[in-house]
C-alpha positions as a printed NumPy array, in Angstrom:
array([[ 21.382,  32.603,  14.483],
       [ 20.283,  31.121,  11.188],
       [ 18.32 ,  27.935,  11.497],
       [ 18.644,  25.359,   8.724],
       [ 15.281,  24.483,   7.275],
       [ 14.636,  20.795,   6.957],
       [ 13.016,  19.616,   3.756],
       [  9.53 ,  18.245,   4.296],
       [  9.172,  14.538,   3.555],
       [  6.525,  13.152,   1.281],
       [  4.819,   9.92 ,   0.348],
       [  5.107,   7.901,  -2.834],
       [  1.795,   6.06 ,  -2.857],
       [  1.814,   2.929,  -4.993],
       [ -1.507,   1.249,  -5.757],
       [ -2.639,  -1.492,  -8.088],
       [ -5.05 ,  -4.367,  -8.318],
       [ -4.023,  -7.302,  -6.151],
       [ -1.371,  -9.294,  -8.024],
       [ -0.173,  -6.47 , -10.29 ],
       [  3.14 ,  -6.201,  -8.448],
       [  2.976,  -3.372,  -5.892],
       [  5.195,  -5.222,  -3.436],
       [  7.687,  -6.242,  -6.13 ],
       [  7.978,  -2.658,  -7.38 ],
       [  8.467,  -1.372,  -3.822],
       [ 11.189,  -3.97 ,  -3.172],
       [ 12.993,  -2.978,  -6.38 ],
       [ 12.806,   0.738,  -5.519],
       [ 14.13 ,   0.116,  -2.01 ],
       [ 17.   ,  -1.979,  -3.376],
       [ 17.991,   0.903,  -5.672],
       [ 17.64 ,   3.656,  -3.049],
       [ 18.341,   2.713,   0.563],
       [ 17.217,   6.155,   1.791],
       [ 13.582,   5.345,   0.98 ],
       [ 11.471,   4.395,   3.972],
       [  8.753,   1.774,   3.648],
       [  5.504,   1.896,   5.555],
       [  4.523,  -1.581,   6.719],
       [  0.729,  -1.714,   6.717],
       [ -1.396,  -3.435,   9.335],
       [ -3.762,  -6.185,   8.227],
       [ -6.204,  -8.661,   9.699],
       [ -5.617, -11.176,   6.909],
       [ -3.727, -14.378,   7.611],
       [ -0.045, -14.435,   6.604],
       [  0.804, -16.241,   3.379],
       [  3.615, -18.809,   3.436],
       [  6.936, -17.034,   3.945],
       [  5.457, -13.747,   5.171],
       [  6.836, -12.321,   8.391],
       [  5.042, -10.103,  10.89 ],
       [  6.536,  -6.597,  10.875],
       [  8.196,  -7.136,   7.499],
       [  5.359,  -7.823,   5.078],
       [  2.53 ,  -6.611,   7.326],
       [  1.817,  -6.073,  10.97 ],
       [ -0.672,  -8.942,  11.309],
       [ -3.382,  -8.066,  13.821],
       [ -6.539,  -9.679,  15.094],
       [ -9.775,  -7.939,  14.15 ],
       [-10.381,  -6.712,  17.72 ],
       [ -6.888,  -5.212,  18.003],
       [ -7.261,  -3.573,  14.603],
       [-10.585,  -2.024,  15.644],
       [ -9.045,  -0.716,  18.906],
       [ -6.237,   0.954,  16.967],
       [ -8.665,   2.421,  14.439],
       [-10.796,   3.894,  17.24 ],
       [ -7.682,   5.453,  18.833],
       [ -6.85 ,   7.126,  15.513],
       [ -3.627,   5.156,  15.053],
       [ -4.149,   4.852,  11.283],
       [ -3.676,   7.554,   8.67 ],
       [ -6.258,   5.587,   6.704],
       [ -7.896,   2.217,   6.961],
       [-10.426,   0.227,   4.997],
       [-11.949,  -3.179,   4.58 ],
       [-10.613,  -4.768,   1.39 ],
       [-11.226,  -8.344,   0.178],
       [-12.93 ,  -9.123,   3.509],
       [ -9.996,  -8.005,   5.698],
       [ -8.985,  -4.731,   7.323],
       [ -5.866,  -2.876,   6.179],
       [ -4.45 ,   0.311,   7.686],
       [ -1.49 ,   2.682,   7.403],
       [  0.221,   3.422,  10.745],
       [ -0.035,   7.175,  11.346],
       [  2.907,   7.51 ,  13.754],
       [  5.468,   6.086,  11.339],
       [  4.308,   8.3  ,   8.465],
       [  4.279,  11.479,  10.545],
       [  7.709,  10.834,  12.094],
       [  9.375,   9.991,   8.782],
       [  7.785,  12.931,   6.933],
       [  8.843,  15.314,   9.717],
       [ 12.411,  13.972,   9.361],
       [ 12.313,  14.833,   5.634],
       [ 12.178,  11.258,   4.381],
       [ 10.529,   9.874,   1.267],
       [  8.138,   7.13 ,   2.336],
       [  6.867,   4.348,   0.064],
       [  3.329,   3.127,   0.636],
       [  1.98 ,  -0.031,  -0.96 ],
       [ -1.752,   0.497,  -0.466],
       [ -5.091,  -0.137,  -2.103],
       [ -7.031,   2.414,  -4.143],
       [ -9.382,   3.275,  -1.242],
       [ -6.466,   4.059,   1.068],
       [ -4.657,   6.085,  -1.571],
       [ -7.739,   8.225,  -2.186],
       [ -8.228,   8.823,   1.538],
       [ -4.625,   9.931,   1.986],
       [ -4.719,  12.122,  -1.146],
       [ -7.715,  13.991,   0.323],
       [ -5.898,  14.567,   3.638],
       [ -2.379,  15.379,   2.438],
       [ -0.981,  17.512,  -0.366],
       [  2.339,  17.2  ,  -2.159],
       [  2.507,  13.414,  -2.24 ],
       [  3.106,  11.399,  -5.429],
       [  0.713,   8.688,  -6.618],
       [  1.692,   5.8  ,  -8.902],
       [ -0.693,   3.195, -10.301],
       [  0.81 ,  -0.17 , -11.282],
       [ -0.937,  -1.904, -14.175],
       [ -0.571,  -5.575, -15.084],
       [  0.536,  -6.242, -18.676],
       [ -2.733,  -8.109, -19.315],
       [ -5.746,  -9.569, -17.571],
       [ -4.366, -13.074, -18.187],
       [ -1.069, -12.124, -16.516],
       [ -2.923, -10.737, -13.507],
       [ -4.91 , -13.949, -13.047],
       [ -1.734, -16.054, -13.467],
       [  0.074, -14.013, -10.804],
       [ -2.788, -14.495,  -8.345],
       [ -2.754, -18.25 ,  -8.947],
       [  1.03 , -18.378,  -8.403],
       [  0.513, -16.83 ,  -4.949],
       [ -1.587, -19.871,  -4.092],
       [ -4.631, -17.868,  -3.048],
       [ -7.868, -19.831,  -2.813],
       [-10.169, -19.906,  -5.836],
       [-12.692, -17.775,  -3.917],
       [ -9.985, -15.236,  -3.097],
       [ -8.829, -15.125,  -6.719],
       [-12.407, -14.563,  -7.954],
       [-12.919, -11.772,  -5.382],
       [ -9.615, -10.096,  -6.233],
       [-10.259, -10.252,  -9.994],
       [-13.742,  -8.849,  -9.501],
       [-12.373,  -6.017,  -7.345],
       [ -9.597,  -5.368,  -9.888],
       [-12.155,  -4.213, -12.454],
       [-13.217,  -1.37 , -10.165],
       [ -9.662,  -0.569,  -9.049],
       [ -8.499,  -0.152, -12.647],
       [-11.081,   2.612, -13.062],
       [ -9.16 ,   4.654, -10.472],
       [ -5.934,   4.726, -12.533],
       [ -6.689,   8.08 , -14.263],
       [ -6.671,   9.822, -10.863],
       [ -2.999,   8.91 , -10.261],
       [  0.014,  11.054, -11.159],
       [  1.819,   8.22 , -12.935],
       [  1.004,   4.841, -14.469],
       [  3.517,   2.014, -14.76 ],
       [  2.95 ,  -1.297, -16.563],
       [  4.685,  -4.002, -14.538],
       [  5.76 ,  -6.484, -17.186]])
């Protein structure tokens, strides 16, 4: 009996400074190709207006997040902008085993952690068209002034990671 070999799935890891358009790019890709799977990250941050639990993030309390991290439920996790973010391991492993292409919208720290642990995935760094555009996008999201300052400060360091990605895309 000849057994059909299933193609191994892989990740398309999309990273960018906050406000550069990771989520928008992922939405556009998913609209063009319904076979893509999207990994909904877990976060301890508060939902923004219009965000839904399980769609935009799995919103968790800090204690619950820590419990899941200790159990090894995350492929990667990190503290970013004062909140915890993590990639659910079970979803990634199941979808990859099924031969699916999985989109991840994650920060630079998470992308680097996954790249060290997995081979054969694709990394894409989204760049804003300008610094002014990035700041304008953050203000349109109605983040607090403190949050905007933190995110812009962090963006300087995140942009330094771009050369380590397979592809760069300017989201204009």
